[in-house]
N, C-alpha and C positions, 0 to 999 in steps of 0.2 A: 542310583539303579535305574534303568529304563523303566518308563510308565508305558502303558498300554493303552491306546484308544479303545473304548468300549465297542463291543462289534454289533453297533447300532447305527445306520447310515445318517442319522440327523446330526450324529455328534462328530462327524468328520468335518462338517465346516465350521466347529469350535476351535480346530486347530489354526485356523485363519487368525485368529485373535494372539496367537504370536508376535503379531505385527505390532502389537503394544506394549506399551511398557508393561502378612499375615497378620496376632499380638493376644497375649494371653489371656483367658479369661478372668482367673484371679491372680495373676503374676504372670507364669508362662507354661506351656504345657509340659509336662516329662520329657525326657530324652526317650529315645525309641527304644523299646525292650528288645530282648533277645529274638534273633531270626526267626526262633522255633515257635513266636506267638503267630496263632493262624489269623488271617484276615479275612473278613466277611465275603460270601460270594455274592456276586451280583445276579439280581434275578432277571427275567426277561422283561422286557418293556413293551407294551403295545401301542403302535401308533395312533394318534388320534386322529378319526375320521373328520373330514373336512378341513385339515389344519396341514400346513407347510412348515413343520418344523425345520426342514433342512434350510430352505429360504429364508426364515426367520433369522436363523443362525447366521447367514451367510449375510445377510443384509446388517446384522448386529456387527459382525467382525469389520465390514466395510465402512461403515460408519464409525466405529470405533477407531481405526486404524488413521483416519483422518483427525481424530482428536489428539494425537500424540503431542506434547509440547514441542516446539522447536528447542533444540539441544544448544546452549550458549556454553562452547568448552572453554575452559578456566586455563589461561596461559601459567597459572600459578602453580597448579596443583599436578604433583606427579598422578598419573592415571593409577598407580600400583599402590598409592598410600591407602591405609585402612584408616579412615576417619571415624572418630568415635561420635556415636549420638545415643539417644535414648528413646524410649516410649513409655506412655502414661495413658490412663484411663480411670475408670471409676475407683480401681484400689489407690490412688494417690488424690481424691478427694477428700476434704476433712472428714472424720468419723461420724459415723449416724447418718448418713444420705442416702437416698436409693430405695430400691425395692428390698422387700423383706428378705428374699432370698440371696441379696448380692450389697449387703450394708457396705457402704464404703469403710476403709482401711486407714487412711489418714498415712499413706505408704509416702516416702521421701521422693520429692522430683529428682529430675536427671542430675547429675554431676555437673559442676561450672565447666568441666573441660568439653562437654557436649557440644556440639554444633548444630545438630539437629533433632527434632522431637518429631516423632509419630504418634499420633492425639487419637486415642479411642473414640468412637461416637456413640456406644451403646452402655448400657449397665448391665453388661452381662449378653443375656440374648436379645433377638431383634425385638422392635416394637417398643424398646426402653432406651431412651435417652440417657446417655451421660450426665449426670445430675449437676457436674460442674466444668461442662464443656467449654463454656463461655470463659470462666475463670483459668483454665488453664491454657486455651487459646492467646487470653491475653499475656499469661506467663509468656508464653514464647515468644509473643510480640514486644514486650516490654526488654527484654533480652537480645531483641533483634537477630534471632535464630532463625535456620531454615526448620519449616514443617509441612509436614502430610498427614493422612488421615488412614485410619485402620476403621474395620468394624465386624464384629462378630456375627457369622451367619448362623442361625440356629432352625431347628425343626418347628414347623408350628403346630398348635394342638387344632383340634377338630373345629372349634369356636372361630379361631380366625381362620381356618380354610375356607369356612362357612361365610364367613366376612368377605372376603378377597378373592376366592379361585374363580368366580365366575367375571371378574373384570380383568382386564390386563391386556398384554398383546397375544395371548393365545386366546383360543375359543373358549375352555373352560369347560367342555363336555368330558375329557377324559381325566382320570385322575391325577395323572402327572402333569396334565395342562394346569390342572387347578392349583397342584404344587408350584409349577414356575410361577403362575401368577400371583401366588401368596409371597413368594420369594422376590419378585418383582416389588410389590407393594411394600415388603420389607425395606428392600434397597431404596425406594422413594423416601419412605420415612427417614432414613439417615441423611438422603439429599436434603430435605427439608431442615434438619439440623445444622448442615452446613452451611445452607442458605441464610437460616435465622440467626446464626452467630458472626457470618461473614467470614467464613472460614475458608480462605481460598488454598485450594490444593491441586496439584496437577494427576494426581492418581490416588485412587482409594483400594488400600491393599484390603481383601477378603480374607477374615479369620476364619480358616475351617479346621475345627478340632471339636472333641467334646465338650458338651458344656454342662457342667453340675447342675443337677436342678432341672434342667430342659434337655433331657436326653434327644438325640437323633434316634430315627426309626432304626428298625434292623435291617432295611432294605435300602443298600446304597444308590440303586437306582433312583428310588423316589428321594434319598437325600441329593442326589445330583441334580434333579429336576429343581428343588429350592436354589441351590448355589447359581443354576444357570438361571434362573428368575433374578436372583441378586445381581448378578454380572449384569445383565441386560440392562437393569434400572440405572446402573452407575454410567454405563456407556450411552445409553439414550439422553442421559443429563448431561454429557460432555466430557466426563472422567475418563481416563485411563484406569486400567485396572492391574491388580497382580495378587497373587495368593499367600499366605501366611501361614505354614504347618511345618509339619515334618511328613518324610514319605510315611511313615507306619501312621500317624493320625489321619494323614489325608485317605490311606488307602482303608482305614478301618471305617471311615465317616461314608464316602463317597466312593468307594471300589477302585475300579482302574479309571475313572474319568481323567482325559487328558485335554486339558485347554490350551497349554503350550504357553502360557503368559508368565510374565516375569514372577520371581520368588524372593520372599523373605522366608530366613530357614532358621528354626529355632534350635539351640543346643542344649536348654535345660541351665541346670545349675552347674555348670563347666567353666571355662575360661574363654579369653578371648581368643586364646590359639585355637580354641575347639571350635568356636563361632568363625573363625577361618576357615577353619577345614571344611565346614559346611559349604563353602561357595563351590567346593570340588564336584566332578560329576557324579560322585558317588552317592551323592545326596540329593540329586534330582527329584522333586516331588511330582511334578505331572509334566514335565518336559520342555519348561520354560527357563530362561537366563535366569542366574543366580545375582541378584542387587544388595542383600544384606544379610549379615549372620547376626544371630542375637544370642545372649548367653546372660544368665543371673549371676550378680556379684553384690555384697554389700546391700541386699533387699531392693536392688534396683535392676529392672530391665533394661540391658547395656547392648549396644550395637555398633557392627563396625560393618563399613561398605566394603562390598567384596572387589576384588581387582579388576581396573579399569572404570569403576563406578566415580570414583574421585574426581574425575576429570570431566565429569557431567552432573553434577549434583543438582543444576538446574532443572534437568528433566524428571527429577524424580521428589524435588521439593520447591516449597515457595518460599522466598525471601522474606522474612518479616521484620 
């Protein structure tokens, strides 16, 4: 379905991020419910006095566009090939690790046939690192697989906003700018995890979905501000970005925010064929091109590349 840009001038610049190149919190988000389900309605945002959000986002887009990795087209790949991969995060860590709300589950790692793995940086919500990130990265490297990163975005509590809202790219006077700055700090936390573990990735996928025990607010404009801050943290650090979600979950969290960046689309507990179906235009999340489709089978998050992606895997993954 087509996504609409929010009717606010500062969001128009975000569409420039389409020049750039999401994963489940406890496995995978559920498939979209019936179209009869109501999505939240965005509330009016107030522009921050003394700030230039449109200029900030335009500079963000311009800088990020320059960070898109050079594509090395593989002469041996059929562009239409659906290449199998997997994704892992804290649920695949050995049992008993992590924060109390998200104890690790010891779930299985990807199938032997998987050629790439997208590794999660968080232990559920933001500001909590995947407790076995280094070991999972080593698992990918030992098998010489292709690898990339994703991170769950989440809404901060009042104490976190108080700690981070005043410092960052935005002036921090208005509430939305404080949320953007806090999202920025959340993204920088994940960038630190990447660097601490030596995790090389051309793209960071931003996972936007409801997070059990760490609920988003009832205001999709406020939620969108957090996502904007997270996105800028990654692009400022030199990473390309994309989103992981479903059309319903995206709208439930951030309303009609349209970034136009690449998409990793979840199909839930379905099938490979259904995951490939998600590559089609009817499943657009926020106006960006489809890169991966994901489904759950045999207690694993499994993925396939969308048409055309197989010939440019180096754009989306680092070879370990």
